[in-house]
N, CA, C, O and the ligand as a Tripos MOL2 file, in Angstrom:
@<TRIPOS>MOLECULE
protein
  297   295    75     0     0
PROTEIN
NO_CHARGES

@<TRIPOS>ATOM
      1 N          10.3100   11.6960  124.1960 N.3       1 MET1
      2 CA          9.4900   12.5690  123.3110 C.3       1 MET1
      3 C           9.5150   13.9970  123.8650 C.2       1 MET1
      4 O           9.2860   14.2010  125.0570 O.2       1 MET1
      5 N           9.7780   14.9380  123.0460 N.am      2 PRO2
      6 CA          9.9200   16.3110  123.5440 C.3       2 PRO2
      7 C           8.4530   16.7850  123.8510 C.2       2 PRO2
      8 O           7.4730   16.2560  123.3270 O.2       2 PRO2
      9 N           8.3850   17.7910  124.7140 N.am      3 ILE3
     10 CA          7.1940   18.4150  125.2110 C.3       3 ILE3
     11 C           7.2230   19.9250  124.6890 C.2       3 ILE3
     12 O           8.1170   20.7140  124.9990 O.2       3 ILE3
     13 N           6.1960   20.2200  123.9030 N.am      4 TYR4
     14 CA          6.0860   21.5070  123.4160 C.3       4 TYR4
     15 C           5.0960   22.4200  124.2190 C.2       4 TYR4
     16 O           3.9940   21.9860  124.5560 O.2       4 TYR4
     17 N           5.4880   23.6340  124.5040 N.am      5 ASN5
     18 CA          4.6700   24.4980  125.3180 C.3       5 ASN5
     19 C           3.7850   25.3990  124.3860 C.2       5 ASN5
     20 O           4.3010   26.0610  123.4860 O.2       5 ASN5
     21 N           2.5120   25.4010  124.6190 N.am      6 PHE6
     22 CA          1.6600   26.2470  123.9360 C.3       6 PHE6
     23 C           0.8290   27.1720  124.7320 C.2       6 PHE6
     24 O           0.5120   26.8580  125.8790 O.2       6 PHE6
     25 N           0.4570   28.2780  124.2120 N.am      7 GLN7
     26 CA         -0.4940   29.1800  124.8140 C.3       7 GLN7
     27 C          -1.7290   29.4190  123.9550 C.2       7 GLN7
     28 O          -1.6150   29.7170  122.7660 O.2       7 GLN7
     29 N          -2.8990   29.2900  124.5500 N.am      8 CYS8
     30 CA         -4.1030   29.3940  123.7130 C.3       8 CYS8
     31 C          -4.3260   30.8710  123.3580 C.2       8 CYS8
     32 O          -4.2430   31.7100  124.2550 O.2       8 CYS8
     33 N          -4.5740   31.1960  122.2280 N.am      9 ASP9
     34 CA         -4.8630   32.5770  121.8020 C.3       9 ASP9
     35 C          -6.2630   33.0780  122.2430 C.2       9 ASP9
     36 O          -6.5530   34.2730  122.3110 O.2       9 ASP9
     37 N          -7.0690   32.1010  122.5230 N.am     10 ASP10
     38 CA         -8.5080   32.4450  122.8650 C.3      10 ASP10
     39 C          -8.7290   32.7070  124.3480 C.2      10 ASP10
     40 O          -9.3870   33.6680  124.7450 O.2      10 ASP10
     41 N          -8.1330   31.7820  125.1820 N.am     11 CYS11
     42 CA         -8.3460   31.9960  126.5570 C.3      11 CYS11
     43 C          -6.9620   32.0820  127.3610 C.2      11 CYS11
     44 O          -6.9380   32.0770  128.5910 O.2      11 CYS11
     45 N          -5.8860   32.1570  126.6160 N.am     12 GLN12
     46 CA         -4.5070   32.4390  127.1930 C.3      12 GLN12
     47 C          -4.0360   31.2870  128.0850 C.2      12 GLN12
     48 O          -3.0120   31.4250  128.7540 O.2      12 GLN12
     49 N          -4.7560   30.1460  128.1180 N.am     13 ALA13
     50 CA         -4.3440   28.9910  128.9270 C.3      13 ALA13
     51 C          -3.0340   28.4710  128.3080 C.2      13 ALA13
     52 O          -2.8370   28.4670  127.0930 O.2      13 ALA13
     53 N          -2.1480   28.0330  129.2280 N.am     14 VAL14
     54 CA         -0.8370   27.4990  128.7820 C.3      14 VAL14
     55 C          -0.9340   25.9420  128.9800 C.2      14 VAL14
     56 O          -1.3530   25.4560  130.0300 O.2      14 VAL14
     57 N          -0.5350   25.2150  127.9440 N.am     15 PHE15
     58 CA         -0.6040   23.7450  128.1110 C.3      15 PHE15
     59 C           0.5840   23.1140  127.3380 C.2      15 PHE15
     60 O           1.2500   23.7570  126.5270 O.2      15 PHE15
     61 N           0.7910   21.8970  127.6260 N.am     16 ASP16
     62 CA          1.9940   21.1990  127.0190 C.3      16 ASP16
     63 C           1.3710   20.1490  126.0000 C.2      16 ASP16
     64 O           0.2670   19.6250  126.1480 O.2      16 ASP16
     65 N           2.1820   19.9390  125.0200 N.am     17 LEU17
     66 CA          1.7910   19.0110  124.0550 C.3      17 LEU17
     67 C           2.9820   18.0700  123.7160 C.2      17 LEU17
     68 O           4.0390   18.5730  123.3340 O.2      17 LEU17
     69 N           2.8630   16.8350  123.8300 N.am     18 ARG18
     70 CA          3.8420   15.9090  123.5360 C.3      18 ARG18
     71 C           3.8160   15.5270  122.0680 C.2      18 ARG18
     72 O           2.7620   15.1320  121.5690 O.2      18 ARG18
     73 N           4.9140   15.6250  121.3670 N.am     19 ALA19
     74 CA          4.8930   15.2420  119.9480 C.3      19 ALA19
     75 C           6.3210   14.8430  119.5320 C.2      19 ALA19
     76 O           7.3260   15.3790  120.0000 O.2      19 ALA19
     77 N           6.3290   13.9210  118.6730 N.am     20 THR20
     78 CA          7.6410   13.5340  118.1050 C.3      20 THR20
     79 C           8.1560   14.6420  117.1460 C.2      20 THR20
     80 O           7.4110   15.5150  116.7020 O.2      20 THR20
     81 N           9.4620   14.5510  116.8610 N.am     21 PHE21
     82 CA         10.0630   15.5420  115.9200 C.3      21 PHE21
     83 C           9.3570   15.4490  114.5680 C.2      21 PHE21
     84 O           9.1540   16.4510  113.8830 O.2      21 PHE21
     85 N           8.9850   14.2100  114.2010 N.am     22 GLN22
     86 CA          8.2850   13.9270  112.9290 C.3      22 GLN22
     87 C           6.9680   14.7250  112.9270 C.2      22 GLN22
     88 O           6.6500   15.4300  111.9690 O.2      22 GLN22
     89 N           6.2260   14.5900  114.0170 N.am     23 GLU23
     90 CA          4.9550   15.2590  114.0430 C.3      23 GLU23
     91 C           5.1360   16.7730  114.0730 C.2      23 GLU23
     92 O           4.3390   17.5120  113.4940 O.2      23 GLU23
     93 N           6.2240   17.2450  114.7730 N.am     24 LYS24
     94 CA          6.5210   18.7060  114.7710 C.3      24 LYS24
     95 C           6.7890   19.2080  113.3470 C.2      24 LYS24
     96 O           6.3900   20.3030  112.9500 O.2      24 LYS24
     97 N           7.5450   18.2710  112.5430 N.am     25 GLU25
     98 CA          7.8380   18.6650  111.2160 C.3      25 GLU25
     99 C           6.6070   18.8020  110.3930 C.2      25 GLU25
    100 O           6.4590   19.7550  109.6280 O.2      25 GLU25
    101 N           5.7260   17.8660  110.5400 N.am     26 ARG26
    102 CA          4.4530   17.9110  109.7330 C.3      26 ARG26
    103 C           3.5780   19.0280  110.1670 C.2      26 ARG26
    104 O           2.6750   19.4170  109.4250 O.2      26 ARG26
    105 N           3.8060   19.5940  111.3870 N.am     27 GLY27
    106 CA          2.9880   20.6730  111.7940 C.3      27 GLY27
    107 C           2.0070   20.1960  112.9460 C.2      27 GLY27
    108 O           1.2130   19.2660  112.8000 O.2      27 GLY27
    109 N           2.1490   20.9110  114.0660 N.am     28 LEU28
    110 CA          1.3330   20.4650  115.1880 C.3      28 LEU28
    111 C          -0.0020   21.2870  115.1230 C.2      28 LEU28
    112 O          -0.0550   22.4140  114.6320 O.2      28 LEU28
    113 N          -1.0100   20.6650  115.6280 N.am     29 SER29
    114 CA         -2.3550   21.2930  115.6740 C.3      29 SER29
    115 C          -2.8980   21.1050  117.0440 C.2      29 SER29
    116 O          -3.7830   20.2780  117.2640 O.2      29 SER29
    117 N          -2.3520   21.9060  118.0290 N.am     30 PRO30
    118 CA         -2.6840   21.7850  119.4250 C.3      30 PRO30
    119 C          -4.0990   22.2230  119.6420 C.2      30 PRO30
    120 O          -4.5960   23.1770  119.0440 O.2      30 PRO30
    121 N          -4.7480   21.4640  120.5500 N.am     31 VAL31
    122 CA         -6.1140   21.8910  120.9290 C.3      31 VAL31
    123 C          -6.0670   22.2250  122.3670 C.2      31 VAL31
    124 O          -5.5960   21.4370  123.1870 O.2      31 VAL31
    125 N          -6.5680   23.4300  122.7010 N.am     32 CYS32
    126 CA         -6.6260   23.9430  124.0140 C.3      32 CYS32
    127 C          -7.5260   22.9520  124.8690 C.2      32 CYS32
    128 O          -8.6670   22.6460  124.5220 O.2      32 CYS32
    129 N          -6.9340   22.4970  125.9730 N.am     33 PRO33
    130 CA         -7.7060   21.6440  126.9250 C.3      33 PRO33
    131 C          -8.7930   22.3570  127.6220 C.2      33 PRO33
    132 O          -9.7550   21.7500  128.0930 O.2      33 PRO33
    133 N          -8.6490   23.6760  127.6970 N.am     34 GLN34
    134 CA         -9.6230   24.4690  128.5170 C.3      34 GLN34
    135 C         -10.7910   24.8330  127.6740 C.2      34 GLN34
    136 O         -11.9320   24.6220  128.0850 O.2      34 GLN34
    137 N         -10.5490   25.3980  126.4500 N.am     35 CYS35
    138 CA        -11.6760   25.8660  125.6710 C.3      35 CYS35
    139 C         -11.8610   25.2030  124.3650 C.2      35 CYS35
    140 O         -12.7370   25.5600  123.5760 O.2      35 CYS35
    141 N         -10.9800   24.1710  124.1200 N.am     36 GLN36
    142 CA        -10.9340   23.3830  122.9290 C.3      36 GLN36
    143 C         -10.7200   24.3050  121.6620 C.2      36 GLN36
    144 O         -11.0690   23.9640  120.5320 O.2      36 GLN36
    145 N         -10.1400   25.4480  121.9490 N.am     37 GLY37
    146 CA         -9.7220   26.2980  120.7960 C.3      37 GLY37
    147 C          -8.5410   25.7390  120.1000 C.2      37 GLY37
    148 O          -7.7270   25.0420  120.7050 O.2      37 GLY37
    149 N          -8.4250   26.0300  118.8220 N.am     38 GLN38
    150 CA         -7.4730   25.4770  117.9970 C.3      38 GLN38
    151 C          -6.4760   26.5500  117.4580 C.2      38 GLN38
    152 O          -5.8100   26.3780  116.4380 O.2      38 GLN38
    153 N          -6.4320   27.6660  118.2270 N.am     39 HIS39
    154 CA         -5.5460   28.7560  117.9090 C.3      39 HIS39
    155 C          -4.5190   28.9230  119.0270 C.2      39 HIS39
    156 O          -4.7070   29.7730  119.8980 O.2      39 HIS39
    157 N          -3.4800   28.1680  119.0300 N.am     40 ALA40
    158 CA         -2.4700   28.2830  120.0420 C.3      40 ALA40
    159 C          -1.1040   28.6060  119.4190 C.2      40 ALA40
    160 O          -0.7910   28.1800  118.3070 O.2      40 ALA40
    161 N          -0.3410   29.3360  120.1350 N.am     41 HIS41
    162 CA          1.0800   29.5850  119.6480 C.3      41 HIS41
    163 C           1.9950   29.1320  120.6860 C.2      41 HIS41
    164 O           1.5930   28.8010  121.8010 O.2      41 HIS41
    165 N           3.2820   29.1120  120.3200 N.am     42 GLN42
    166 CA          4.3050   28.7010  121.3320 C.3      42 GLN42
    167 C           4.9180   29.9500  121.9170 C.2      42 GLN42
    168 O           5.5790   30.7130  121.2130 O.2      42 GLN42
    169 N           4.7120   30.1520  123.1400 N.am     43 PRO43
    170 CA          5.3210   31.2010  123.8560 C.3      43 PRO43
    171 C           6.7130   30.9380  124.1680 C.2      43 PRO43
    172 O           7.1660   29.8010  124.0380 O.2      43 PRO43
    173 N           7.4870   31.9940  124.6080 N.am     44 ILE44
    174 CA          8.9140   31.6410  125.0050 C.3      44 ILE44
    175 C           8.8330   30.8620  126.2630 C.2      44 ILE44
    176 O           8.3090   31.3410  127.2690 O.2      44 ILE44
    177 N           9.3540   29.6400  126.2280 N.am     45 SER45
    178 CA          9.2530   28.7320  127.3870 C.3      45 SER45
    179 C           9.9920   29.2780  128.6160 C.2      45 SER45
    180 O          11.1450   29.7020  128.5320 O.2      45 SER45
    181 N           9.3310   29.2570  129.6990 N.am     46 ALA46
    182 CA         10.0270   29.6440  130.9450 C.3      46 ALA46
    183 C          11.0740   28.7190  131.2650 C.2      46 ALA46
    184 O          12.0610   29.1000  131.8960 O.2      46 ALA46
    185 N          10.9360   27.5140  130.8730 N.am     47 GLY47
    186 CA         12.0370   26.4810  131.1010 C.3      47 GLY47
    187 C          13.2710   26.8510  130.3020 C.2      47 GLY47
    188 O          14.3720   26.6440  130.8120 O.2      47 GLY47
    189 N          13.1790   27.3790  129.0950 N.am     48 TRP48
    190 CA         14.2730   27.7780  128.2900 C.3      48 TRP48
    191 C          14.9900   28.9060  128.9530 C.2      48 TRP48
    192 O          16.2200   28.9100  129.0220 O.2      48 TRP48
    193 N          14.2080   29.9210  129.4730 N.am     49 LEU49
    194 CA         14.7410   31.0120  130.1210 C.3      49 LEU49
    195 C          15.5650   30.7240  131.3290 C.2      49 LEU49
    196 O          16.7070   31.1550  131.4920 O.2      49 LEU49
    197 N          14.8900   29.9430  132.1940 N.am     50 LEU50
    198 CA         15.6160   29.5610  133.3820 C.3      50 LEU50
    199 C          16.8020   28.6830  133.1040 C.2      50 LEU50
    200 O          17.8270   28.7750  133.7790 O.2      50 LEU50
    201 N          16.6680   27.8280  132.1100 N.am     51 GLY51
    202 CA         17.7930   26.9630  131.8420 C.3      51 GLY51
    203 C          18.9540   27.6310  131.1810 C.2      51 GLY51
    204 O          20.0930   27.1800  131.3040 O.2      51 GLY51
    205 N          18.6680   28.7710  130.4350 N.am     52 GLY52
    206 CA         19.7080   29.4520  129.6250 C.3      52 GLY52
    207 C          20.4150   30.5520  130.4650 C.2      52 GLY52
    208 O          21.4770   31.0580  130.1000 O.2      52 GLY52
    209 N          19.7790   30.8910  131.5960 N.am     53 ARG53
    210 CA         20.2190   32.0700  132.2650 C.3      53 ARG53
    211 C          21.6940   31.8430  132.8810 C.2      53 ARG53
    212 O          22.5670   32.7010  132.7470 O.2      53 ARG53
    213 N          21.8900   30.7490  133.4970 N.am     54 SER54
    214 CA         23.1280   30.5610  134.0580 C.3      54 SER54
    215 C          24.3170   30.3550  133.0300 C.2      54 SER54
    216 O          25.4670   30.7460  133.2330 O.2      54 SER54
    217 N          23.8820   29.6910  131.9060 N.am     55 ALA55
    218 CA         24.7530   29.4870  130.7950 C.3      55 ALA55
    219 C          25.1840   30.9120  130.2170 C.2      55 ALA55
    220 O          26.3530   31.1710  129.9330 O.2      55 ALA55
    221 N          24.1630   31.7780  130.0770 N.am     56 ALA56
    222 CA         24.3930   33.0420  129.5570 C.3      56 ALA56
    223 C          25.3780   33.8800  130.3220 C.2      56 ALA56
    224 O          26.1940   34.6200  129.7710 O.2      56 ALA56
    225 N          25.2520   33.7150  131.7020 N.am     57 ASN57
    226 CA         26.1780   34.4230  132.6250 C.3      57 ASN57
    227 C          27.6350   33.9450  132.4760 C.2      57 ASN57
    228 O          28.6090   34.6950  132.5320 O.2      57 ASN57
    229 N          27.6760   32.5980  132.2770 N.am     58 VAL58
    230 CA         29.0170   32.0660  132.0390 C.3      58 VAL58
    231 C          29.5960   32.5820  130.7400 C.2      58 VAL58
    232 O          30.7550   32.9860  130.6540 O.2      58 VAL58
    233 N          28.7630   32.5510  129.7600 N.am     59 ALA59
    234 CA         29.2100   32.9420  128.4440 C.3      59 ALA59
    235 C          29.5680   34.3900  128.2870 C.2      59 ALA59
    236 O          30.3950   34.7520  127.4500 O.2      59 ALA59
    237 N          28.9260   35.2460  129.1160 N.am     60 SER60
    238 CA         29.2070   36.6670  129.0020 C.3      60 SER60
    239 C          30.4240   37.1410  129.8250 C.2      60 SER60
    240 O          30.8400   38.3000  129.8150 O.2      60 SER60
    241 N          30.9570   36.1120  130.5460 N.am     61 THR61
    242 CA         32.2020   36.4140  131.3500 C.3      61 THR61
    243 C          33.4460   35.7890  130.7430 C.2      61 THR61
    244 O          33.6570   34.5820  130.8630 O.2      61 THR61
    245 N          34.2920   36.6230  130.0770 N.am     62 PRO62
    246 CA         35.3050   36.0260  129.4220 C.3      62 PRO62
    247 C          36.2980   35.4020  130.4210 C.2      62 PRO62
    248 O          36.8830   36.1010  131.2490 O.2      62 PRO62
    249 N          36.4660   34.1540  130.3330 N.am     63 ALA63
    250 CA         37.3580   33.4760  131.3760 C.3      63 ALA63
    251 C          38.8140   33.5050  130.9590 C.2      63 ALA63
    252 O          39.7080   33.2050  131.7510 O.2      63 ALA63
    253 N          39.0420   33.8700  129.7070 N.am     64 TRP64
    254 CA         40.4630   33.8360  129.2510 C.3      64 TRP64
    255 C          41.0930   35.2630  129.1320 C.2      64 TRP64
    256 O          42.1580   35.4360  128.5390 O.2      64 TRP64
    257 N          40.3820   36.2880  129.7260 N.am     65 GLY65
    258 CA         41.0030   37.5970  129.7660 C.3      65 GLY65
    259 C          41.0140   38.2760  128.4220 C.2      65 GLY65
    260 O          41.8220   39.1710  128.1750 O.2      65 GLY65
    261 N          40.1550   37.8710  127.5850 N.am     66 CYS66
    262 CA         40.1080   38.4630  126.2130 C.3      66 CYS66
    263 C          39.5640   39.8950  126.2630 C.2      66 CYS66
    264 O          38.5280   40.0400  126.9130 O.2      66 CYS66
    265 N          40.0660   40.9100  125.7140 N.am     67 SER67
    266 CA         39.5820   42.1920  125.6620 C.3      67 SER67
    267 C          39.2190   42.6690  124.2990 C.2      67 SER67
    268 O          39.9230   42.3080  123.3560 O.2      67 SER67
    269 N          38.1730   43.4580  124.0960 N.am     68 PRO68
    270 CA         37.8820   44.0130  122.8460 C.3      68 PRO68
    271 C          39.0320   44.7180  122.1180 C.2      68 PRO68
    272 O          39.7050   45.5560  122.7180 O.2      68 PRO68
    273 N          39.2540   44.4280  120.9520 N.am     69 GLY69
    274 CA         40.3970   45.0950  120.2550 C.3      69 GLY69
    275 C          41.7030   44.3750  120.4730 C.2      69 GLY69
    276 O          42.7390   44.7590  119.9300 O.2      69 GLY69
    277 N          41.6480   43.3360  121.2660 N.am     70 GLY70
    278 CA         42.8090   42.6040  121.4960 C.3      70 GLY70
    279 C          43.2640   41.6410  120.3960 C.2      70 GLY70
    280 O          44.3670   41.0940  120.4010 O.2      70 GLY70
    281 N          42.3340   41.4770  119.4580 N.am     71 GLY71
    282 CA         42.5880   40.6850  118.2950 C.3      71 GLY71
    283 C          42.0570   39.2290  118.3480 C.2      71 GLY71
    284 O          41.9920   38.5550  117.3200 O.2      71 GLY71
    285 N          41.6760   38.7500  119.5690 N.am     72 CYS72
    286 CA         41.1600   37.4980  119.6680 C.3      72 CYS72
    287 C          39.6350   37.4160  119.5730 C.2      72 CYS72
    288 O          39.0520   36.3430  119.4140 O.2      72 CYS72
    289 N          39.0120   38.5980  119.6790 N.am     73 CYS73
    290 CA         37.5270   38.5760  119.6570 C.3      73 CYS73
    291 C          37.0530   39.0690  118.2620 C.2      73 CYS73
    292 O          35.8550   39.2980  118.0960 O.2      73 CYS73
    293 N          37.8960   39.2300  117.3110 N.am     74 GLY74
    294 CA         37.4840   39.6340  116.0090 C.3      74 GLY74
    295 C          37.5250   41.1300  116.0670 C.2      74 GLY74
    296 O          37.2170   41.7950  115.0780 O.2      74 GLY74
    297 ZN         -8.2670   28.1360  125.2520 Zn       75 ZN75
@<TRIPOS>BOND
     1     1     2 1
     2     2     3 1
     3     3     4 2
     4     3     5 am
     5     5     6 1
     6     6     7 1
     7     7     8 2
     8     7     9 am
     9     9    10 1
    10    10    11 1
    11    11    12 2
    12    11    13 am
    13    13    14 1
    14    14    15 1
    15    15    16 2
    16    15    17 am
    17    17    18 1
    18    18    19 1
    19    19    20 2
    20    19    21 am
    21    21    22 1
    22    22    23 1
    23    23    24 2
    24    23    25 am
    25    25    26 1
    26    26    27 1
    27    27    28 2
    28    27    29 am
    29    29    30 1
    30    30    31 1
    31    31    32 2
    32    31    33 am
    33    33    34 1
    34    34    35 1
    35    35    36 2
    36    35    37 am
    37    37    38 1
    38    38    39 1
    39    39    40 2
    40    39    41 am
    41    41    42 1
    42    42    43 1
    43    43    44 2
    44    43    45 am
    45    45    46 1
    46    46    47 1
    47    47    48 2
    48    47    49 am
    49    49    50 1
    50    50    51 1
    51    51    52 2
    52    51    53 am
    53    53    54 1
    54    54    55 1
    55    55    56 2
    56    55    57 am
    57    57    58 1
    58    58    59 1
    59    59    60 2
    60    59    61 am
    61    61    62 1
    62    62    63 1
    63    63    64 2
    64    63    65 am
    65    65    66 1
    66    66    67 1
    67    67    68 2
    68    67    69 am
    69    69    70 1
    70    70    71 1
    71    71    72 2
    72    71    73 am
    73    73    74 1
    74    74    75 1
    75    75    76 2
    76    75    77 am
    77    77    78 1
    78    78    79 1
    79    79    80 2
    80    79    81 am
    81    81    82 1
    82    82    83 1
    83    83    84 2
    84    83    85 am
    85    85    86 1
    86    86    87 1
    87    87    88 2
    88    87    89 am
    89    89    90 1
    90    90    91 1
    91    91    92 2
    92    91    93 am
    93    93    94 1
    94    94    95 1
    95    95    96 2
    96    95    97 am
    97    97    98 1
    98    98    99 1
    99    99   100 2
   100    99   101 am
   101   101   102 1
   102   102   103 1
   103   103   104 2
   104   103   105 am
   105   105   106 1
   106   106   107 1
   107   107   108 2
   108   107   109 am
   109   109   110 1
   110   110   111 1
   111   111   112 2
   112   111   113 am
   113   113   114 1
   114   114   115 1
   115   115   116 2
   116   115   117 am
   117   117   118 1
   118   118   119 1
   119   119   120 2
   120   119   121 am
   121   121   122 1
   122   122   123 1
   123   123   124 2
   124   123   125 am
   125   125   126 1
   126   126   127 1
   127   127   128 2
   128   127   129 am
   129   129   130 1
   130   130   131 1
   131   131   132 2
   132   131   133 am
   133   133   134 1
   134   134   135 1
   135   135   136 2
   136   135   137 am
   137   137   138 1
   138   138   139 1
   139   139   140 2
   140   139   141 am
   141   141   142 1
   142   142   143 1
   143   143   144 2
   144   143   145 am
   145   145   146 1
   146   146   147 1
   147   147   148 2
   148   147   149 am
   149   149   150 1
   150   150   151 1
   151   151   152 2
   152   151   153 am
   153   153   154 1
   154   154   155 1
   155   155   156 2
   156   155   157 am
   157   157   158 1
   158   158   159 1
   159   159   160 2
   160   159   161 am
   161   161   162 1
   162   162   163 1
   163   163   164 2
   164   163   165 am
   165   165   166 1
   166   166   167 1
   167   167   168 2
   168   167   169 am
   169   169   170 1
   170   170   171 1
   171   171   172 2
   172   171   173 am
   173   173   174 1
   174   174   175 1
   175   175   176 2
   176   175   177 am
   177   177   178 1
   178   178   179 1
   179   179   180 2
   180   179   181 am
   181   181   182 1
   182   182   183 1
   183   183   184 2
   184   183   185 am
   185   185   186 1
   186   186   187 1
   187   187   188 2
   188   187   189 am
   189   189   190 1
   190   190   191 1
   191   191   192 2
   192   191   193 am
   193   193   194 1
   194   194   195 1
   195   195   196 2
   196   195   197 am
   197   197   198 1
   198   198   199 1
   199   199   200 2
   200   199   201 am
   201   201   202 1
   202   202   203 1
   203   203   204 2
   204   203   205 am
   205   205   206 1
   206   206   207 1
   207   207   208 2
   208   207   209 am
   209   209   210 1
   210   210   211 1
   211   211   212 2
   212   211   213 am
   213   213   214 1
   214   214   215 1
   215   215   216 2
   216   215   217 am
   217   217   218 1
   218   218   219 1
   219   219   220 2
   220   219   221 am
   221   221   222 1
   222   222   223 1
   223   223   224 2
   224   223   225 am
   225   225   226 1
   226   226   227 1
   227   227   228 2
   228   227   229 am
   229   229   230 1
   230   230   231 1
   231   231   232 2
   232   231   233 am
   233   233   234 1
   234   234   235 1
   235   235   236 2
   236   235   237 am
   237   237   238 1
   238   238   239 1
   239   239   240 2
   240   239   241 am
   241   241   242 1
   242   242   243 1
   243   243   244 2
   244   243   245 am
   245   245   246 1
   246   246   247 1
   247   247   248 2
   248   247   249 am
   249   249   250 1
   250   250   251 1
   251   251   252 2
   252   251   253 am
   253   253   254 1
   254   254   255 1
   255   255   256 2
   256   255   257 am
   257   257   258 1
   258   258   259 1
   259   259   260 2
   260   259   261 am
   261   261   262 1
   262   262   263 1
   263   263   264 2
   264   263   265 am
   265   265   266 1
   266   266   267 1
   267   267   268 2
   268   267   269 am
   269   269   270 1
   270   270   271 1
   271   271   272 2
   272   271   273 am
   273   273   274 1
   274   274   275 1
   275   275   276 2
   276   275   277 am
   277   277   278 1
   278   278   279 1
   279   279   280 2
   280   279   281 am
   281   281   282 1
   282   282   283 1
   283   283   284 2
   284   283   285 am
   285   285   286 1
   286   286   287 1
   287   287   288 2
   288   287   289 am
   289   289   290 1
   290   290   291 1
   291   291   292 2
   292   291   293 am
   293   293   294 1
   294   294   295 1
   295   295   296 2
@<TRIPOS>SUBSTRUCTURE
     1 MET1         2 RESIDUE 1 A MET
     2 PRO2         6 RESIDUE 1 A PRO
     3 ILE3        10 RESIDUE 1 A ILE
     4 TYR4        14 RESIDUE 1 A TYR
     5 ASN5        18 RESIDUE 1 A ASN
     6 PHE6        22 RESIDUE 1 A PHE
     7 GLN7        26 RESIDUE 1 A GLN
     8 CYS8        30 RESIDUE 1 A CYS
     9 ASP9        34 RESIDUE 1 A ASP
    10 ASP10       38 RESIDUE 1 A ASP
    11 CYS11       42 RESIDUE 1 A CYS
    12 GLN12       46 RESIDUE 1 A GLN
    13 ALA13       50 RESIDUE 1 A ALA
    14 VAL14       54 RESIDUE 1 A VAL
    15 PHE15       58 RESIDUE 1 A PHE
    16 ASP16       62 RESIDUE 1 A ASP
    17 LEU17       66 RESIDUE 1 A LEU
    18 ARG18       70 RESIDUE 1 A ARG
    19 ALA19       74 RESIDUE 1 A ALA
    20 THR20       78 RESIDUE 1 A THR
    21 PHE21       82 RESIDUE 1 A PHE
    22 GLN22       86 RESIDUE 1 A GLN
    23 GLU23       90 RESIDUE 1 A GLU
    24 LYS24       94 RESIDUE 1 A LYS
    25 GLU25       98 RESIDUE 1 A GLU
    26 ARG26      102 RESIDUE 1 A ARG
    27 GLY27      106 RESIDUE 1 A GLY
    28 LEU28      110 RESIDUE 1 A LEU
    29 SER29      114 RESIDUE 1 A SER
    30 PRO30      118 RESIDUE 1 A PRO
    31 VAL31      122 RESIDUE 1 A VAL
    32 CYS32      126 RESIDUE 1 A CYS
    33 PRO33      130 RESIDUE 1 A PRO
    34 GLN34      134 RESIDUE 1 A GLN
    35 CYS35      138 RESIDUE 1 A CYS
    36 GLN36      142 RESIDUE 1 A GLN
    37 GLY37      146 RESIDUE 1 A GLY
    38 GLN38      150 RESIDUE 1 A GLN
    39 HIS39      154 RESIDUE 1 A HIS
    40 ALA40      158 RESIDUE 1 A ALA
    41 HIS41      162 RESIDUE 1 A HIS
    42 GLN42      166 RESIDUE 1 A GLN
    43 PRO43      170 RESIDUE 1 A PRO
    44 ILE44      174 RESIDUE 1 A ILE
    45 SER45      178 RESIDUE 1 A SER
    46 ALA46      182 RESIDUE 1 A ALA
    47 GLY47      186 RESIDUE 1 A GLY
    48 TRP48      190 RESIDUE 1 A TRP
    49 LEU49      194 RESIDUE 1 A LEU
    50 LEU50      198 RESIDUE 1 A LEU
    51 GLY51      202 RESIDUE 1 A GLY
    52 GLY52      206 RESIDUE 1 A GLY
    53 ARG53      210 RESIDUE 1 A ARG
    54 SER54      214 RESIDUE 1 A SER
    55 ALA55      218 RESIDUE 1 A ALA
    56 ALA56      222 RESIDUE 1 A ALA
    57 ASN57      226 RESIDUE 1 A ASN
    58 VAL58      230 RESIDUE 1 A VAL
    59 ALA59      234 RESIDUE 1 A ALA
    60 SER60      238 RESIDUE 1 A SER
    61 THR61      242 RESIDUE 1 A THR
    62 PRO62      246 RESIDUE 1 A PRO
    63 ALA63      250 RESIDUE 1 A ALA
    64 TRP64      254 RESIDUE 1 A TRP
    65 GLY65      258 RESIDUE 1 A GLY
    66 CYS66      262 RESIDUE 1 A CYS
    67 SER67      266 RESIDUE 1 A SER
    68 PRO68      270 RESIDUE 1 A PRO
    69 GLY69      274 RESIDUE 1 A GLY
    70 GLY70      278 RESIDUE 1 A GLY
    71 GLY71      282 RESIDUE 1 A GLY
    72 CYS72      286 RESIDUE 1 A CYS
    73 CYS73      290 RESIDUE 1 A CYS
    74 GLY74      294 RESIDUE 1 A GLY
    75 ZN75       297 GROUP 0 **** ****
């Protein structure tokens, strides 16, 4: 079951919410565990940033020697 990261709009607390994709489709209604506020949004997950950084570095380095204008990059 995926874990969704939420940040409370009222007290800025960050918390996780486990929900199935079906629940996500129907719309999540996260409740802040700290202030019981029901106004939370999904911040950009630190996990996604950390996980994507190395992949982005790899992707930004052309391993096949392709140069702009060479015809292979469009
Ligand atoms: Zn809160």
